LOVEX-729530 format. One record per residue (C-alpha): residue in one letter; x, y, z; chain. Coordinates in steps of 0.25 Angstrom, whole numbers. Each point is the difference from the previous one (the first is absolute). Example, Ala and Ser with C-alpha at 12.3 -4.5 7.8 and 13.67 -1.06 7.14 Angstrom:
<pts>
  residu      X      Y      Z  chaine
       a     49    -18     31       A
       s      6     14     -2       A
</pts>
This chain:
<pts>
  residu      X      Y      Z  chaine
       x    631    174    457       A
       x      1      4     16       A
       x     -6     -8     13       A
       x    -10     10      2       A
       x     -5      1    -15       A
       x     -1    -16     -2       A
       x     -9      1     12       A
       x     -8     12     -3       A
       x    -16     -3      3       A
       x    -10     -1    -12       A
       x     -6     13     -2       A
       x    -15      2     -2       A
       x     -7     -2    -13       A
       x      0     15     -3       A
       x     10      8      6       A
       x     10     13     -3       A
       x     12     -7     -6       A
       x     12      9      2       A
       x     13     -2     -8       A
       x     13      9      1       A
       x      0      9    -11       A
       x    -13      2     -4       A
       x    -14      5      5       A
       x     -9     -9      7       A
       x    -10     -9     -7       A
       x    -12     -8      5       A
       x      2    -14     -5       A
       x    -10    -11      4       A
       x      8    -13      4       A
       x     -7    -12     -2       A
       x      7    -11      9       A
       x      2    -14     -7       A
       x      1    -13      4       A
       x     12     -9     -7       A
       x     -6    -12     -4       A
       x     11    -13      2       A
       x      1     -9     -9       A
       x      4    -14      9       A
       x     10    -11     -5       A
       x    -10    -10      3       A
       x     -8      4    -12       A
       x     11     -1     -9       A
       x      3    -16      5       A
       x     -8     -6     -9       A
       x      7      6    -10       A
       x     13     -5      5       A
       x     -5    -13      3       A
       x     -2     -2    -15       A
       x     16     -1     -1       A
       x      0    -12      6       A
       x     -7    -11     -7       A
       x      3    -14     -3       A
       x     11     -1    -11       A
       x     -9     -9     -9       A
       x     -8     12     -3       A
       x     12      7     -4       A
       x      0     -5    -13       A
       x    -12      6     -2       A
       x      4     14      3       A
       x      1      5    -14       A
       x    -17     -3     -1       A
       x     -5      4     15       A
       x     11      9      5       A
       x     -7     12     -8       A
       x    -15     -5      5       A
       x      7      0     15       A
       x      4     14     -2       A
       x    -14      6     -6       A
       x     -6     -8     12       A
       x      9      6     10       A
       x     -1     16     -5       A
       x    -16     -3      1       A
       x      1     -4     13       A
       x      9      9      5       A
       x     -8     12     -6       A
       x    -13     -6      7       A
       x      6      0     13       A
       x      6     15     -3       A
       x    -14      5     -2       A
       x     -6     -7     11       A
       x     10      6      9       A
       x     -1     15     -6       A
       x    -16     -4      1       A
       x      2     -2     16       A
       x      9     11      2       A
       x     -5     13     -9       A
       x    -13      1      8       A
       x      9      1     14       A
       x      9     11     -8       A
       x    -12      9     -6       A
       x     -8      1     14       A
       x      3     12      5       A
       x      9     -2     14       A
       x      4     10     10       A
       x     15      4      0       A
       x      8     -8      9       A
       x      1      5     14       A
       x     16      7      1       A
       x      9     -5      9       A
       x      4     10     10       A
       x     12     -6      5       A
       x      5     -3    -15       A
       x      1     15     -3       A
       x     13      8      2       A
       x      1     14     -4       A
       x     10      3    -12       A
       x     15      5      5       A
       x      1     15     -3       A
       x     15     -3     -7       A
       x     -4    -11     -7       A
       x    -15      4     -5       A
       x     -3     -9    -12       A
       x     -6      6    -12       A
       x    -14     -4      2       A
       x      0      5     15       A
       x    -13      7     -1       A
       x     -7    -13     -4       A
       x      2     -5     15       A
       x    -12     10      5       A
       x     -8     -5    -11       A
       x     -9     -8      8       A
       x    -15     -1      1       A
       x     -2     -2     14       A
       x      0     15      6       A
       x      6     -5     14       A
       x     11     -7     -7       A
       x      3     10     -8       A
       x     -1      9     12       A
       x     10     -8      8       A
       x     10     -1    -11       A
       x      0     15     -2       A
       x      3      2     17       A
       x      9    -11     -1       A
       x      7      6    -13       A
       x      1     15      8       A
       x      5     -8     14       A
       x     11     -8     -7       A
       x      4     13     -7       A
       x      1      8     15       A
       x      8    -11      4       A
       x      8      1    -13       A
       x      4     15      4       A
       x      3      0     14       A
       x     13     -4     -6       A
       x      3     12     -7       A
       x      9     12      4       A
       x     -8     13      7       A
       x     -2      7    -13       A
       x     -4    -11     -9       A
       x     -8     -6     11       A
       x     -8     14      1       A
       x     -3      1    -14       A
       x     -3    -16     -2       A
       x     -9      3     13       A
       x     -9     13     -7       A
       x      0     -8    -12       A
       x     -6    -11      7       A
       x    -12      8      5       A
       x     -3      5    -12       A
       x     -1    -13     -6       A
       x     -9     -5     10       A
       x     -9     12     -4       A
       x      0     -3    -14       A
       x     -3    -13      2       A
       x    -12      4     11       A
       x     -5     10    -12       A
       x      2    -12    -12       A
       x    -10     -8      8       A
       x     -9     10      2       A
       x      0      5    -16       A
       x     -1    -14     -3       A
       x    -12     -1      8       A
       x     -6     12     -9       A
       x     -3     13      3       A
       x    -12      5      4       A
       x     -8     10    -10       A
       x    -11      8      3       A
       x    -14     -7     -5       A
       x     -5      7    -14       A
       x    -12     10      3       A
       x    -13     -9     -5       A
       x     -5      4    -15       A
       x    -14      4     -1       A
       x     -8     -7    -10       A
       x    -14      5     -3       A
       x     -9      2    -10       A
       x      3     14     -2       A
       x     10     11      6       A
       x     -1     14      2       A
       x     12     11     -5       A
       x      7      0     15       A
       x     -2    -15      1       A
       x      7     -2    -14       A
       x     10     11      6       A
       x      3     -9     11       A
       x      2    -12     -9       A
       x     10      9     -8       A
       x      7      4     14       A
       x      2    -17      2       A
       x      5     -1    -14       A
       x     10     12      2       A
       x      5     -7     17       A
       x      2    -13     -9       A
       x      7      6    -12       A
       x     10      7     11       A
       x      3    -11      7       A
       x      2     -9    -12       A
       x     11     10     -4       A
       x      5      1     12       A
       x      2    -15      2       A
       x      5     -2    -14       A
       x     11     11      4       A
       x      5    -10     12       A
       x     -1    -12     -9       A
       x     10      8     -9       A
       x      8      5     11       A
       x     -1    -14      6       A
       x      6     -6    -13       A
       x     13      9      0       A
       x      1     -3     16       A
       x      0    -15     -5       A
       x     11      2    -10       A
       x      9      8      9       A
       x     -1    -11     12       A
       x      3    -11    -10       A
       x     11      7     -4       A
       x      5      3     14       A
       x     -1    -15      3       A
       x      9     -4    -11       A
       x     10      9      4       A
       x     -1     -4     16       A
       x      2    -15     -6       A
       x     12      3     -7       A
       x      5      8     12       A
       x     -4    -12      9       A
       x      6    -12     -8       A
       x     12      9      0       A
       x      2      0     15       A
       x      9    -10      8       A
       x    -10    -12      7       A
       x     -2      4     14       A
       x      5     16     -2       A
       x     -7     12      6       A
       x     -3      5    -12       A
       x     -7    -11     -6       A
       x     -7     -1     13       A
       x     -5     17     -3       A
       x     -2     -4    -15       A
       x     -8    -12      2       A
       x    -10      8     11       A
       x      0     10    -11       A
       x     -4    -12    -11       A
       x    -11     -5     10       A
       x     -4     15      2       A
       x      0      3    -16       A
       x     -8    -13     -1       A
       x    -12      4      9       A
       x     -1     13     -8       A
       x     -1     -6    -11       A
       x    -11    -10      3       A
       x     -6     12      8       A
       x     -1      9    -11       A
       x     -5    -13     -9       A
       x    -13     -2      8       A
       x     -3     15      1       A
       x      1      1    -15       A
       x    -10    -13      1       A
       x     -9      7      9       A
       x      1     12    -10       A
       x     -3     -9    -12       A
       x    -13     -5      8       A
       x     -4     15      2       A
       x      1      4    -13       A
       x     -9    -11     -7       A
       x     -8      1     12       A
       x      0     15     -3       A
       x     -3     -2    -15       A
       x    -13    -10      2       A
       x     -4     10      8       A
       x      2     13    -10       A
       x     -6     -9    -11       A
       x    -13     -3     10       A
       x     -1     14      4       A
       x      2      4    -16       A
       x    -12     -7     -4       A
       x     -8      5     12       A
       x      3     16     -5       A
       x     -3     -4    -14       A
       x    -14     -6      4       A
       x     -1     13     10       A
       x      2      9    -13       A
       x    -10     -8     -9       A
       x    -10      0     13       A
       x     -1     14      6       A
       x    -13      6      7       A
       x     -2     12      6       A
       x     -4     -4     13       A
       x     -6      6     12       A
       x      8     14     -1       A
       x     -8     12     -1       A
       x      2     13     -7       A
       x      1      7     13       A
       x     12    -11      4       A
       x      7      5    -13       A
       x     -2     15     -1       A
       x      6     -1     16       A
       x     11     -9     -4       A
       x      3     10    -11       A
       x      0     13      7       A
       x      9     -6     12       A
       x     12     -5    -10       A
       x     -2     15     -4       A
       x      2      5     12       A
       x     12     -9      3       A
       x      6      5    -13       A
       x     -1     14      6       A
       x      5     -5     14       A
       x     12     -6     -7       A
       x      4     12     -7       A
       x     -2      9     12       A
       x      9    -10      8       A
       x     12      2    -12       A
       x     -2     15      2       A
       x      1      1     14       A
       x     14    -10      0       A
       x      6      8    -11       A
       x     -2     12      9       A
       x      8     -9     12       A
       x     11     -2     -9       A
       x      3     15     -3       A
       x     -1      3     13       A
       x     10    -11      2       A
       x      9      6    -12       A
       x     -3     13      4       A
       x      8     -1     14       A
       x     15      4      1       A
       x      3    -13      5       A
       x     -6    -10     -8       A
       x     -4    -12      7       A
       x      5    -12     -9       A
       x     -9    -12      7       A
       x    -12      8      0       A
       x      1      5    -15       A
       x      1    -14     -3       A
       x    -14     -3      7       A
       x     -6     11     -5       A
       x      4     -3    -15       A
       x     -4    -16      3       A
       x    -13      5      6       A
       x     -2      9    -12       A
       x      2    -12     -9       A
       x    -10     -9      9       A
       x    -10     10     -1       A
       x      1      3    -15       A
       x     -2    -15     -1       A
       x    -12      0      8       A
       x     -5     11     -9       A
       x      2     -6    -12       A
       x     -8    -13      6       A
       x    -11      9      4       A
       x     -2      5    -14       A
       x      0    -14     -5       A
       x    -11     -4     11       A
       x     -9     11     -6       A
       x      3     -4    -15       A
       x     -3    -14      6       A
       x    -13      5      6       A
       x     -4      8    -13       A
       x      1    -12     -9       A
       x     -7     -8     10       A
       x    -10     10      1       A
       x     -3      0    -17       A
       x     -1    -15      0       A
       x    -11      0     11       A
       x     -6     11     -8       A
       x      2     -6    -12       A
       x     -6    -15      6       A
       x    -12      7      6       A
       x     -3      9    -12       A
       x      2     13      8       A
       x     14      3     -8       A
       x      0     16     -5       A
       x      0     -1    -16       A
       x      9     11     -1       A
       x     11     -7      6       A
       x     14     -2     -8       A
       x      1    -14      3       A
       x     13      0     -9       A
       x      4     12      5       A
       x     -1     -7     15       A
       x      8    -12     -5       A
       x     11     10     -4       A
       x     -1      8     12       A
       x      4    -12      7       A
       x     11     -6     -8       A
       x      6     16      1       A
       x      0     -3     15       A
       x      6    -12      0       A
       x     10      2     -9       A
       x      4     13      9       A
       x      1     -6     13       A
       x      7    -13     -4       A
       x     14      6     -4       A
       x      0      6     14       A
       x      0    -12      6       A
       x     13     -5     -2       A
       x      4     13      4       A
       x     -7      1     14       A
       x      4    -14      2       A
       x     16      2     -2       A
       x     -2     13      9       A
       x     -6    -10     12       A
       x     10    -10     -2       A
       x     12      9      1       A
       x     -7      5     12       A
       x      1    -13      5       A
       x     13     -4     -1       A
       x      4     15      2       A
       x     10      2     13       A
       x     -3     12     12       A
       x      6     13     -4       A
       x      4      1     13       A
       x      1     -7     13       A
       x    -10      9      7       A
       x    -11     -6      7       A
       x    -10      8     -8       A
       x      7     -5    -11       A
       x     -2    -13      2       A
       x    -15      1      4       A
       x     -3     10    -15       A
       x      8    -13     -6       A
       x     -9    -11      5       A
       x    -12      9     -2       A
       x      5      2    -15       A
       x      1    -14     -1       A
       x    -14     -3      4       A
       x     -6      9     -9       A
       x     10     -5    -11       A
       x     -7    -14      3       A
       x    -13      5     -1       A
       x      4      9    -14       A
       x      2    -15     -6       A
       x    -11     -6      5       A
       x     -8     11     -5       A
       x      8     -2    -14       A
       x     -4    -15      0       A
       x    -15      5      2       A
       x     -1     12    -10       A
       x      5    -13     -9       A
       x    -13     -8      3       A
       x     -8     12     -1       A
       x      4      3    -13       A
       x     -4    -14     -5       A
       x    -11      0      4       A
       x     -4     14     -5       A
       x      5     -5    -14       A
       x     -8    -14      2       A
       x    -13      9      3       A
       x      1      9    -12       A
       x      3    -14     -9       A
       x    -14     -4      6       A
       x     -7     13     -2       A
       x      6      2    -14       A
       x     -6    -15     -3       A
       x    -14      1      6       A
       x     -2     12     -9       A
       x      3     -6    -11       A
       x     -8    -12      3       A
       x    -13      8      2       A
       x      2      6    -13       A
       x     -4     -8    -13       A
       x      0      1    -15       A
       x      7     11     -8       A
       x      0      9     14       A
       x      9    -12      6       A
       x     10      0    -10       A
       x      1     15     -2       A
       x      2      0     16       A
       x     10    -12      0       A
       x      7      8    -12       A
       x      1     13      7       A
       x      5     -7     14       A
       x      8     -7    -10       A
       x      7     13     -8       A
       x     -1      8     14       A
       x      9    -10      7       A
       x     10     -2    -11       A
       x      1     16     -1       A
       x      1      1     15       A
       x     13     -9     -1       A
       x      5      9    -12       A
       x     -1     11      9       A
       x      6     -6     12       A
       x     12     -6    -10       A
       x      2     16     -5       A
       x      0      4     14       A
       x     11     -9      3       A
       x     14      8      7       A
       x     12     -4     -8       A
       x     11     12      5       A
       x      0     14      3       A
       x      5     13     -7       A
       x      2      9     12       A
       x    -13      0      8       A
       x     -7     -4    -13       A
       x     -4    -15     -1       A
       x      1     -6    -12       A
       x    -11    -10     -5       A
       x     -3     -8    -12       A
       x    -14      7     -2       A
       x      9     14      1       A
       x      9     -6    -11       A
       x    -11     -3    -10       A
       x     -6     14      2       A
       x     14      6     -3       A
       x      2     -9    -11       A
       x    -16      4     -5       A
       x      3     14      2       A
       x     12      0     -9       A
       x     -8     -8    -11       A
       x    -10     10      0       A
       x     10     12     -3       A
       x      8    -10    -10       A
       x    -14     -1     -6       A
       x     -6     16      1       A
       x     13      3     -7       A
       x      0    -10    -11       A
       x    -14      4     -3       A
       x      4     14      0       A
       x     11     -3     -9       A
       x     -9     -7     -9       A
       x     -9     11     -2       A
       x     11     10     -2       A
       x      7     -8    -11       A
       x    -16     -2     -6       A
       x     -1     14      0       A
       x     13      2     -7       A
       x     -4    -11    -11       A
       x    -11      8     -4       A
       x      6     14     -1       A
       x     11     -2    -11       A
       x      9     13      5       A
       x     -2     -4     15       A
       x      5    -13     -4       A
       x     11      6     -7       A
       x      4      8     13       A
       x      6     -5     13       A
       x     -9      4      9       A
       x     -8    -12      1       A
       x     11     -9      4       A
       x      7     10     10       A
       x    -13      3      5       A
       x     -3    -15      1       A
       x     13     -4      8       A
       x     -2     11      9       A
       x    -15     -4      3       A
       x      6    -13      3       A
       x     11      3     10       A
       x    -10     11      7       A
       x    -10    -12      2       A
       x     10    -11      3       A
       x      5      9     10       A
       x    -13      3      8       A
       x     -4    -14     -1       A
       x     11     -3      7       A
       x     -1     10     12       A
       x    -14     -4      0       A
       x      4    -16      0       A
       x     10      2     12       A
       x     -9      9      7       A
       x    -11    -11      1       A
       x      9     -9      7       A
       x      0     12     11       A
       x     15      4     -5       A
       x      5     12      7       A
       x      6     11    -10       A
       x      4     10     11       A
       x     12     -9      1       A
       x      2      1    -16       A
       x     11      9      3       A
       x      8    -10      8       A
       x     -3    -10    -12       A
       x      5     11     -9       A
       x     13      2      6       A
       x      2    -15     -1       A
       x     -4      0    -14       A
       x     11     12     -3       A
       x     10     -8      7       A
       x     -3    -11     -9       A
       x     -3      9    -13       A
       x     14      5      2       A
       x      9    -13      0       A
       x    -10    -12     -8       A
       x    -12      7     -5       A
       x      8     13     -7       A
       x     -1     -5    -13       A
       x    -15     -5      0       A
       x     -4     14      5       A
       x      9      6    -10       A
       x     -8     -8    -11       A
       x    -13      4      6       A
       x      2     15      2       A
       x      5      0    -13       A
       x    -14     -7     -6       A
       x     -6     12      5       A
       x      8      9     -6       A
       x      0     -5    -13       A
       x    -17     -2      2       A
       x     -1     15      4       A
       x     10      5     -8       A
       x     -5     -5    -13       A
       x     14      0     -7       A
       x     -2    -15     -3       A
       x    -14     -5     -2       A
       x     -5    -14     -3       A
       x     -1      0    -16       A
       x     13      8     -1       A
       x     11     -4    -10       A
       x     13      1      7       A
       x     14     -3     -2       A
       x     11     -1     10       A
       x     15      1     -4       A
       x     -4      0    -15       A
       x     -8    -11     -2       A
       x     -6      4    -12       A
       x     15      1     -6       A
       x      1    -14     -1       A
       x      9      0     15       A
       x      1     -8     10       A
       x    -10      9      8       A
       x    -15     -1      2       A
       x    -12      4     -9       A
       x    -15     -3      2       A
       x    -16      3      3       A
       x     -1      3     15       A
       x    -11    -10      4       A
       x     -1      2     15       A
       x      5      9     12       A
       x     -2     -7     11       A
       x      6      3     15       A
       x     13     -7     -2       A
       x      2      1    -15       A
       x     -3      4    -13       A
       x     -5    -11    -11       A
       x      6      3    -13       A
       x     -3     -8    -14       A
       x      9     -2    -10       A
       x     -2     -2    -14       A
       x      4    -12      1       A
       x    -11     -2     10       A
       x      7     -3     11       A
       x     -3      7     13       A
       x     12      6      8       A
       x     -2      5     14       A
       x      8     11      3       A
       x      1      6     14       A
       x     -8     15      2       A
       x     14      5      7       A
       x      7     -2    -14       A
       x    -11      7     -8       A
       x      2     11      8       A
       x     14      0      1       A
       x      5     -4    -13       A
       x     -1      9    -14       A
       x    -10     -5     -9       A
       x     -9      3    -12       A
       x    -14      1     -1       A
       x     -6      0    -14       A
       x    -13      3      3       A
       x      1      9     10       A
       x     -9     12     -5       A
       x      0     -4    -14       A
       x     -6    -11     -6       A
       x      8      0    -13       A
       x     15     -1      0       A
       x     11      2    -12       A
       x      9    -11     -4       A
       x     14      3     -7       A
       x      5    -11    -11       A
       x     14      3     -5       A
       x      4     -6    -14       A
       x      9      2    -10       A
       x      1     -1    -16       A
       x     12      1     -9       A
       x      6     13     -5       A
       x     -5      5    -14       A
       x    -16     -6      3       A
       x    -12      8     -3       A
       x     -4      6     13       A
       x    -13      5     -4       A
       x     -1    -14     -4       A
       x      4     -6     13       A
       x    -10     11      5       A
       x    -11     -7     -6       A
       x      5    -13      3       A
       x      1      2     15       A
       x    -14      7      0       A
       x     -6    -11     -6       A
       x      6    -11      8       A
       x     -6      9     13       A
       x    -14      0     -7       A
       x      2    -16      1       A
       x      4     -1     15       A
       x    -12      0     11       A
       x     -2      9     11       A
       x      8     12     -9       A
       x     -7     12      0       A
       x      0      5    -16       A
       x    -12     11      1       A
       x      0      7     13       A
       x      3     13     -2       A
       x     15      6      5       A
       x      1    -17      2       A
       x      2     -5    -12       A
       x     13     -8     -5       A
       x     13      7     -2       A
       x     13     -5     -7       A
       x     12      9      4       A
       x     14      0     -7       A
       x      9     -2     14       A
       x     14     -4     -4       A
       x     11     -2    -11       A
       x      5    -13      5       A
       x     12     -7     -5       A
       x     -7     -8    -10       A
       x    -13      5      0       A
       x    -11     10      0       A
       x     -5      0     15       A
       x    -15      3      1       A
       x     -9      0     12       A
       x    -16     -4     -1       A
       x     -7      7     10       A
       x    -14     -7      3       A
       x    -10      3     10       A
       x     -9    -12      4       A
       x    -12      0      7       A
       x     -1     -5     16       A
       x     -2    -14     -4       A
       x     13      0     -8       A
       x      9      6     10       A
       x     -2    -13      8       A
       x      5     -8    -13       A
       x     14      8     -4       A
       x      7    -10     -3       A
       x    -12     -6    -10       A
       x     -1     14     -7       A
       x     15      1     -2       A
       x      1    -16     -7       A
       x    -13      3     -9       A
       x      6     14     -4       A
       x     14     -5     -3       A
       x     -7    -13     -7       A
       x    -10     10     -8       A
       x     13      8     -5       A
       x     11    -10     -3       A
       x    -12     -7    -10       A
       x     -4     14     -7       A
       x     16      4     -1       A
       x      4    -13     -6       A
       x    -11      2    -10       A
       x      4     14     -4       A
       x     15     -5     -1       A
       x      5      8     11       A
       x     12     -4      6       A
       x      0     -2     17       A
       x     15      1      0       A
       x      8     -7     12       A
       x     14      3      4       A
       x     13     -2    -13       A
       x     15      0      2       A
       x      7      1    -11       A
       x     14    -10      1       A
       x     12      6     -9       A
       x     11    -12      0       A
       x     13      4     -4       A
       x      9    -10    -10       A
       x     11     -3     10       A
       x     -8      2     15       A
       x     12     -7      7       A
       x      9     12     -5       A
       x      4      7     13       A
       x     -1     15      0       A
       x     10      9     -5       A
       x      6      2    -13       A
       x      6    -13     -7       A
       x      9     -3    -10       A
       x     -6     -7    -13       A
       x     11    -11     -2       A
       x     -2     -4     15       A
       x    -14     -4     -1       A
       x     -1    -16     -3       A
       x    -13     -6      0       A
       x     -1    -12      8       A
       x     -3    -14     -8       A
       x    -10     -9      8       A
       x      5    -12      5       A
       x     -2    -13     -6       A
       x     -4     -6     13       A
       x    -10      9      6       A
       x      1    -10     13       A
       x     15      4      2       A
       x      9      9      7       A
       x      5     12     -7       A
       x     13      0     -6       A
</pts>
């Protein structure tokens, strides 16, 4: 420890203790008085060792007793000494006067880590003396520096002296404006209650500003702390007595004073925040009391009407002012050489006039709400007045004005910081006037916020008093009506929220919901129309069998949905005059990506209008009925993109409409509801043809869906061909509409019955046969061979061996 630190005087009981690298702390140091235990108090214990030799023989018995007696005596003496010294230590005593001659300022090139504590003394005069001595020593020290370093150090010392003086003033506490008195009375008028609300708003604004300042002080302290650490590392790295170390040392001192200055300011801000919070709580409590204890006061109906008339006239005057300024701006813009500074001034004046106009409207609305409240309290309110409508109008006015405040504020701030348009005196004058108008606009914006708050507050009080003046079912009904009305107003406000624009058309949630509702309504109308058509088709058998019902339903569906889409887009303000541009863009898209979709759609329309394919028809693609890999089935649906075909395996196959238009297909039920099937079979040669005919006719009668009694449509058996091994017949069967959809079933049932009857009659169903004539020597090569030269081969005894 250095001699200076060893001879440092004792600080006061409660003082600011500051250590290097940390924020100051308020510590209370209680001076302690050392308790000295003299050797004289220990002499009796030491004299016990000089006992006569004759008593040493008894030490085994007397020594423990002597130790016990010595301990008791020492404890008693210690307790007595503490009893005498403790009251003196606990007594409040004044701090010891520092010795002025014992303190020396720290050297700038060898400052200890706790150098700041050198100046943390309770005596203000001593503290000032030390600071002055320290600054004087620094001035003496920089005299030996070079010219450049001396100038820099001298400027830094001047700045340091100013910071020290500012720190003293800041620690003494900033003088803040006193709070206005809070009226405390048994009842309040409406204006007095609004005055309390104005006090509450002012406190909230100041409290918000103080909290922002506290946050900024926190960030500034973090920066200063990091800067102090950097300077300490740089200071320690410099050689002793070097000019750089002197300059960095002055920077360290300056940074520490700035740190203490910001810390003191933050402490003042926190104290102010606490006072504002207490004040805000007091004003809020009194405001709640005032809202619950309102009275009409000595206001007359004539004064209320006069105030209402004046506010209405103020609105008209503000609108006239806006119109006049707009005309002046038009004159400026119509000139050959536009004066930009004058244009900026006129635009800012229009912004201020617009803000004043909206403020006048809020004042007029507030006057109407106050008049309604006074009328309610004095039983002079018009019974036909729609209070819920008035509340809705007040909210609508507030919601319309508030979004403009940010725009006006931003424009005004831009005017305040914008540079002059040119260097002329006229432009500078216009710029100064525009800045003055911008500041007035910002004040109007704050006043608009206050009046808007007053309007909503009075309107809420009016609603509360209206409900309080009712009872029973009427009160419940009014409360329900107000609640539903408020909820509906909020829904309407949310529905009118601006999402984005399509061209010049704003799109809102309400517009989207309206468009979806129209489309859903068009779909519902289409569904009802198709249902009625289908019901009528089911009632008439001939109508049901024709494709008119389905085709008419689909066409109506397309027409209704098209009209619904146009109406839906028109409901949100879509401009169809630009439809040609959209159609041109769509044509490009159709040419590339939508070609197949449009092709299928047009093909579907062709199928519906042409009538070559209808719902319920049995169709065949690529010979499906013959059992090949083609498709055969009943048409179930003809949609915009594809047609659904249901096969006999109850599998729905989706076929693109373009394929049905461009591909060859067979429609078995296009015009005739019945069809003829050909089923070939064969019997052995020599069989009785008449008997085969009877058996085939009988087998045809056993098959379901075969027409056997329709004139001109009876089954027929024809001898078709003389085959290689059989007489080939062909059975011609006419089947009903249901049978046309089941060709494989009819074929299988007929062949089943035919085979059964032919087997019972003993008629053979031939199958291909081939007669093979094997010669005796099938290994003899062709040509004449001498009989003597032919020798048959004998089989080898060893089948598995090699030939000889």
